[in-house]
C-alpha positions in Angstrom: -32.2 -42.5 51.1 -32.9 -39.1 49.6 -30.4 -38.0 47.0 -29.7 -34.4 45.9 -28.7 -33.0 42.5 -24.9 -32.6 42.2 -25.4 -29.2 40.5 -28.4 -27.4 42.0 -28.9 -29.4 45.3 -32.5 -30.1 44.8 -33.9 -33.7 45.5 -33.6 -36.1 42.5 -37.0 -37.6 43.0 -38.2 -41.2 43.0 -38.1 -41.7 39.2 -34.4 -41.3 38.8 -31.9 -44.3 38.4 -29.3 -45.2 41.0 -26.5 -43.8 38.8 -28.3 -40.5 38.3 -26.5 -37.4 39.7 -28.6 -34.6 38.3 -32.2 -33.7 38.5 -32.6 -32.7 34.8 -30.8 -32.6 31.5 -30.2 -28.8 32.0 -28.3 -29.4 35.2 -26.3 -32.2 33.6 -25.4 -30.0 30.6 -24.5 -27.0 32.9 -22.2 -29.2 35.1 -20.5 -30.7 32.0 -19.8 -27.2 30.6 -18.4 -26.1 34.0 -16.1 -29.1 34.1 -14.8 -28.4 30.6 -14.3 -24.7 31.4 -12.5 -25.5 34.6 -10.2 -27.9 32.8 -9.4 -25.4 30.1 -8.7 -22.7 32.7 -6.4 -25.0 34.5 -4.6 -25.9 31.3 -4.1 -22.2 30.4 -2.9 -21.4 33.9 -0.2 -24.0 33.5 1.1 -22.3 30.4 3.4 -19.3 30.7 1.5 -17.0 28.4 2.7 -13.4 28.0 1.2 -10.4 26.2 3.1 -9.9 22.9 3.1 -6.1 23.4 3.6 -5.3 27.1 4.9 -8.7 28.4 2.3 -9.0 31.2 0.8 -12.4 32.0 -2.4 -13.1 30.1 -5.5 -13.7 32.3 -6.6 -17.4 32.5 -10.1 -16.3 31.5 -8.9 -15.3 28.0 -9.1 -17.8 25.1 -6.2 -19.9 23.9 -5.8 -17.8 20.8 -5.4 -14.5 22.7 -2.1 -12.7 22.1 -2.7 -9.4 24.0 -4.0 -8.7 27.5 -6.4 -5.9 26.5 -7.7 -3.8 23.7 -5.1 -1.0 24.3 -2.2 -3.5 23.7 -4.0 -4.9 20.6 -4.3 -1.4 19.0 -0.8 -0.4 20.0 0.7 -3.6 18.5 -1.3 -3.0 15.3 -0.1 0.6 15.0 3.5 -0.5 15.6 3.2 -3.2 12.9 1.7 -0.7 10.4 4.4 1.8 11.2 7.1 -0.8 10.6 5.5 -1.7 7.3 5.4 1.9 6.2 9.0 2.4 7.3 10.1 -0.6 5.3 8.3 0.7 2.2 9.9 4.1 2.6 13.4 2.5 2.8 12.8 0.6 -0.4 11.4 3.5 -2.5 13.8 6.0 -4.0 12.0 9.1 -2.9 13.3 12.5 -4.1 12.4 16.1 -3.2 10.5 17.7 -6.1 12.3 21.0 -5.6 16.0 20.3 -5.0 16.1 16.6 -5.9 17.7 15.5 -2.6 16.7 12.1 -1.0 13.8 12.4 1.4 14.5 11.4 5.0 12.9 8.1 6.1 11.3 9.9 9.1 9.0 11.9 6.7 5.5 10.5 5.9 5.0 8.3 2.9 3.2 11.0 0.9 5.8 13.7 1.4 7.1 15.5 -1.7 9.6 17.9 -0.3 12.6 17.5 2.1 11.9 20.6 4.2 9.7 23.7 4.5 11.9 25.9 2.3 11.7 23.5 -0.6 8.0 23.3 -0.2 7.7 27.1 -0.3 9.9 27.3 -3.4 7.8 24.7 -5.2 4.6 26.5 -4.3 5.9 29.8 -5.7 7.0 28.0 -8.9 3.6 26.4 -9.3 1.8 29.7 -8.8 4.1 31.4 -11.3 3.5 28.6 -13.9 -0.3 28.9 -13.4 -0.2 32.7 -13.8 1.9 32.4 -16.9 -0.6 29.9 -18.4 -3.4 32.3 -17.7 -1.6 35.3 -19.3 -0.6 33.2 -22.3 -4.2 32.3 -22.9 -5.3 36.0 -23.0 -5.0 38.1 -26.2 -3.4 41.1 -24.6 -2.5 44.1 -26.7 -0.6 47.3 -26.0 -3.0 50.2 -25.2 -0.8 52.6 -27.1 0.3 50.8 -30.3 -2.0 47.8 -30.4 0.9 45.3 -30.7 0.5 41.9 -29.0 2.3 41.9 -25.6 5.0 39.2 -25.4 4.9 37.1 -22.2 8.6 37.5 -21.7 8.7 41.2 -22.2 9.8 43.4 -19.3 6.3 44.8 -18.8 4.5 41.6 -19.6 3.4 40.9 -16.0 -0.2 41.3 -15.0 -1.8 43.9 -15.1 0.6 45.8 -17.4 -1.0 47.1 -20.6 2.0 48.2 -22.6 4.7 46.4 -24.6 7.5 48.9 -23.8 8.4 51.8 -21.5 8.1 54.2 -24.5 4.5 53.2 -25.1 3.7 53.6 -21.4 5.3 57.1 -21.4 3.4 58.1 -24.6 0.1 56.8 -23.1 0.4 58.9 -20.0 1.7 62.0 -21.8 -0.5 65.1 -21.3 -1.2 65.7 -25.0 -2.2 62.0 -25.4 -4.5 62.1 -22.5 -6.2 65.2 -23.8 -6.6 63.7 -27.2 -8.1 60.5 -25.8 -10.5 62.6 -23.6 -11.6 64.7 -26.6 -12.1 61.6 -28.7 -14.1 59.9 -26.0 -16.3 62.9 -25.5 -16.9 63.1 -29.2 -17.9 59.4 -29.3 -20.3 59.9 -26.4 -21.9 62.9 -28.0 -22.4 61.1 -31.2 -23.9 58.0 -29.6 -26.1 59.6 -27.0 -29.4 60.7 -28.5 -32.6 61.8 -26.8 -35.2 59.0 -26.6 -38.0 61.4 -27.3 -36.9 64.0 -29.8 -33.7 62.4 -31.1 -31.6 65.5 -30.3 -28.0 65.3 -29.0 -27.9 64.9 -25.3 -25.6 67.6 -23.8 -22.2 66.4 -22.6 -22.9 68.0 -19.1 -25.8 65.5 -18.6 -25.4 62.4 -16.5 -23.9 59.3 -18.1 -27.2 57.4 -17.8 -29.4 60.3 -19.1 -31.9 59.3 -21.8 -33.5 62.7 -22.6 -32.0 66.0 -23.7 -34.1 68.1 -21.3 -36.7 68.0 -18.6 -39.4 68.9 -21.2 -38.8 65.7 -23.1 -38.7 63.6 -20.0 -42.1 65.0 -18.7 -43.6 64.5 -22.2 -42.8 60.8 -22.1 -44.2 60.5 -18.6 -47.5 62.2 -19.6 -47.8 59.9 -22.6 -47.3 56.8 -20.5 -50.2 57.9 -18.2 
């Protein structure tokens, strides 16, 4: 009597024993794995397994170690666990606002430094003022009128003030003082500016970048270069 393979249905052949059920080792191994898988599925179906996040029944095709029904529930549960851990840490720490010193609400993030927006703005203004004061203190600023070093705490010490007192500021902008400074500056310019060809004084009416006292000197230098 012809016998068929219990797995694939093909004839076993004449060389197989009376107890043989499968035509090859591959069919025997596949059938054994199928029986084990079916038994495991039946065992899991008998258990009342629920998703730890949403409470829905877990599919029988999932492994015995599965705790969540899908990836969304896995991520949601992990985020909730991390949030609970951060919340517990925030409740333990004695967090204070850097501006007013009040206790920070637990709802704020772990790296928060201020209790509200107003305190944050106040702290920012104080930080900018401190940085500006450090820059001003590092500079050797002197009064344009008397030459005295400008104190940082003086009324006119803020940037970009150039005077130590209001009296020096008034004297600096006085008409006679301005005329004296203009005359002194003109004299210094006239003494310094010399013609590059004949070494004569360049007229004060010439341009600020003029190098020659006249057009004749300029043309003579050009001809010599050629």
